[in-house]
C-alpha positions as CSV (number, residue, x, y, z in Angstrom):
1,X,0.3,-0.2,-0.1
2,X,3.2,2.1,0.4
3,X,3.0,3.2,-3.2
4,X,-0.6,3.7,-3.6
5,X,-0.4,6.3,-0.8
6,X,2.4,8.1,-1.8
7,X,0.1,8.3,-5.5
8,X,-3.2,9.7,-3.2
9,X,-0.8,12.4,-1.1
10,X,1.0,13.5,-4.5
11,X,-2.8,13.5,-5.9
12,X,-4.3,15.2,-2.9
13,X,-1.2,17.3,-2.7
14,X,-1.6,18.7,-6.3
15,X,-5.6,19.2,-5.6
16,X,-5.5,20.9,-2.3
17,X,-1.8,23.5,-3.7
18,X,-4.4,24.1,-6.7
19,X,-7.7,25.4,-4.5
20,X,-4.9,27.1,-1.5
21,X,-1.8,27.6,-3.1
22,X,-0.3,25.4,-0.2
23,X,-0.3,22.0,1.5
24,X,0.6,20.2,5.0
25,X,2.9,17.4,4.6
26,X,2.0,14.0,4.9
27,X,3.9,11.9,7.1
28,X,3.6,8.2,5.9
29,X,4.8,5.3,8.7
30,X,4.2,2.0,9.8
31,X,4.5,-0.9,7.6
32,X,6.0,0.5,5.0
33,X,7.1,-3.2,3.0
34,X,3.5,-4.6,3.4
35,X,2.3,-6.2,0.7
36,X,-1.8,-7.6,0.6
37,X,-4.2,-8.8,-2.2
38,X,-6.3,-5.7,-2.9
39,X,-8.1,-3.6,-5.8
40,X,-5.3,-0.7,-6.0
41,X,-8.1,2.1,-7.7
42,X,-10.2,1.2,-4.9
43,X,-8.2,1.9,-2.6
44,X,-6.2,4.6,-4.1
45,X,-10.2,6.7,-4.2
46,X,-10.3,5.6,-1.0
47,X,-6.7,7.2,0.7
48,X,-7.5,10.1,-2.0
49,X,-10.8,11.1,-0.3
50,X,-9.7,10.7,3.5
51,X,-6.3,13.0,2.5
52,X,-8.7,15.5,0.4
53,X,-10.2,15.8,3.4
54,X,-7.3,15.8,5.6
55,X,-5.4,18.4,4.2
56,X,-8.8,20.9,3.3
57,X,-10.3,20.6,6.9
58,X,-6.3,21.5,8.5
59,X,-5.7,24.1,6.0
60,X,-9.1,25.7,7.0
61,X,-8.7,25.1,10.4
62,X,-5.0,26.6,10.6
63,X,-5.9,29.5,7.9
64,X,-4.6,29.2,4.4
65,X,-1.6,32.2,5.0
66,X,-0.5,29.8,7.6
67,X,2.4,27.8,5.3
68,X,4.8,26.0,6.6
69,X,3.2,26.1,10.2
70,X,0.4,23.8,9.2
71,X,0.8,20.7,11.4
72,X,1.6,17.1,9.4
73,X,-1.3,14.8,8.1
74,X,-0.1,11.2,9.1
75,X,-0.6,8.4,7.8
76,X,0.2,5.1,9.4
77,X,0.1,1.7,7.6
78,X,-0.3,-1.2,10.6
79,X,-0.5,-4.9,10.3
80,X,1.5,-8.0,11.7
81,X,1.3,-11.6,12.1
82,X,-1.7,-11.8,14.4
83,X,-4.0,-9.0,13.1
84,X,-7.0,-9.8,12.0
85,X,-7.4,-6.8,9.3
86,X,-4.5,-4.5,7.1
87,X,-5.3,-1.1,8.6
88,X,-4.2,2.4,6.8
89,X,-5.0,5.5,9.3
90,X,-5.1,8.9,8.2
91,X,-4.9,11.6,11.1
92,X,-5.4,15.4,10.9
93,X,-5.5,18.4,13.1
94,X,-8.0,20.1,10.7
95,X,-10.2,21.2,13.9
96,X,-12.5,17.9,13.9
97,X,-16.0,17.4,12.9
98,X,-19.1,18.6,15.0
99,X,-20.6,15.8,17.0
100,X,-23.9,16.8,15.0
101,X,-22.1,16.2,12.1
102,X,-20.7,12.5,12.7
103,X,-23.5,10.5,11.2
104,X,-24.1,12.8,7.9
105,X,-20.7,12.2,6.7
106,X,-21.5,8.8,5.6
107,X,-25.2,10.3,3.7
108,X,-24.9,11.0,0.3
109,X,-24.6,14.9,-1.0
110,X,-23.7,15.9,2.7
111,X,-21.1,18.3,2.1
112,X,-19.2,21.0,3.3
113,X,-18.7,22.4,-0.3
114,X,-19.5,26.2,-1.0
115,X,-22.7,26.5,-2.8
116,X,-20.5,27.8,-5.6
117,X,-18.3,24.7,-5.7
118,X,-21.1,22.7,-6.2
119,X,-22.6,24.8,-9.1
120,X,-19.5,24.5,-10.5
121,X,-19.5,20.7,-10.7
122,X,-23.6,20.9,-11.4
123,X,-22.4,22.5,-14.6
124,X,-19.3,20.2,-15.3
125,X,-19.7,18.3,-18.0
126,X,-16.3,16.6,-18.4
127,X,-17.7,12.9,-17.2
128,X,-15.0,12.5,-14.6
129,X,-15.9,11.8,-11.3
130,X,-12.7,11.1,-9.6
131,X,-9.7,12.3,-11.5
132,X,-7.5,15.1,-10.2
133,X,-9.2,17.5,-11.6
134,X,-12.3,17.3,-9.9
135,X,-12.0,19.9,-6.9
136,X,-11.3,19.4,-3.4
137,X,-14.7,18.9,-1.7
138,X,-17.8,19.0,-3.6
139,X,-20.9,17.3,-4.0
140,X,-21.0,15.1,-1.1
141,X,-20.2,11.1,-2.5
142,X,-16.6,10.6,-1.8
143,X,-16.9,9.0,1.6
144,X,-20.0,7.0,1.1
145,X,-18.4,5.7,-1.9
146,X,-14.9,5.0,0.0
147,X,-16.8,3.1,2.4
148,X,-18.5,0.9,0.2
149,X,-15.9,0.3,-1.5
150,X,-14.1,-1.0,1.7
151,X,-17.3,-2.9,2.5
152,X,-18.0,-4.9,-0.6
153,X,-14.5,-6.3,-0.4
154,X,-15.0,-7.1,3.4
155,X,-13.1,-4.4,5.0
156,X,-14.6,-0.9,6.3
157,X,-13.8,2.5,6.8
158,X,-14.7,4.4,10.1
159,X,-13.9,8.1,11.4
160,X,-13.4,9.2,14.9
161,X,-13.5,12.8,15.3
162,X,-12.9,15.2,18.4
163,X,-14.0,18.7,17.3
164,X,-11.7,21.7,18.2
165,X,-8.6,18.8,17.6
166,X,-8.7,16.7,14.4
167,X,-9.8,13.2,12.8
168,X,-8.5,9.9,12.7
169,X,-10.1,7.9,9.9
170,X,-9.5,4.4,9.1
171,X,-9.4,2.2,6.6
172,X,-9.7,-1.9,7.4
């Protein structure tokens, strides 16, 4: 998964820089030598969604002009001989999600993107739903689809948030 994480980090960083002019650093740690059978495009989609959310939250929470002062987004790849699952964690210090919104994030069409972005997406006729040409945030289907991909193949995506601090997302 290290290679897929790196590609997702590169894509999310490029999208964040295009939107805000900068992006937080991403630190990858854990089992960097790990291999396991999975569909790379699905894992990339899931990680890209989580990283886009983490980067956007970090930049918006700390201020667009913070630049080098952004706390890093952390990606941890975990596995062990006795573990039931491979787990990839994406952790940010982007201010967290209000508890009143935590269940809503799994609902299709729930979004925190500005209405201007949504209007632009509705008019977009490029036919591409999750390329790097897509905006950083949009119509509210990234997380629900990510969880569906993971669950279809026996995994899951879960989110633990601490409002005022940040969010940890887990891909099983």
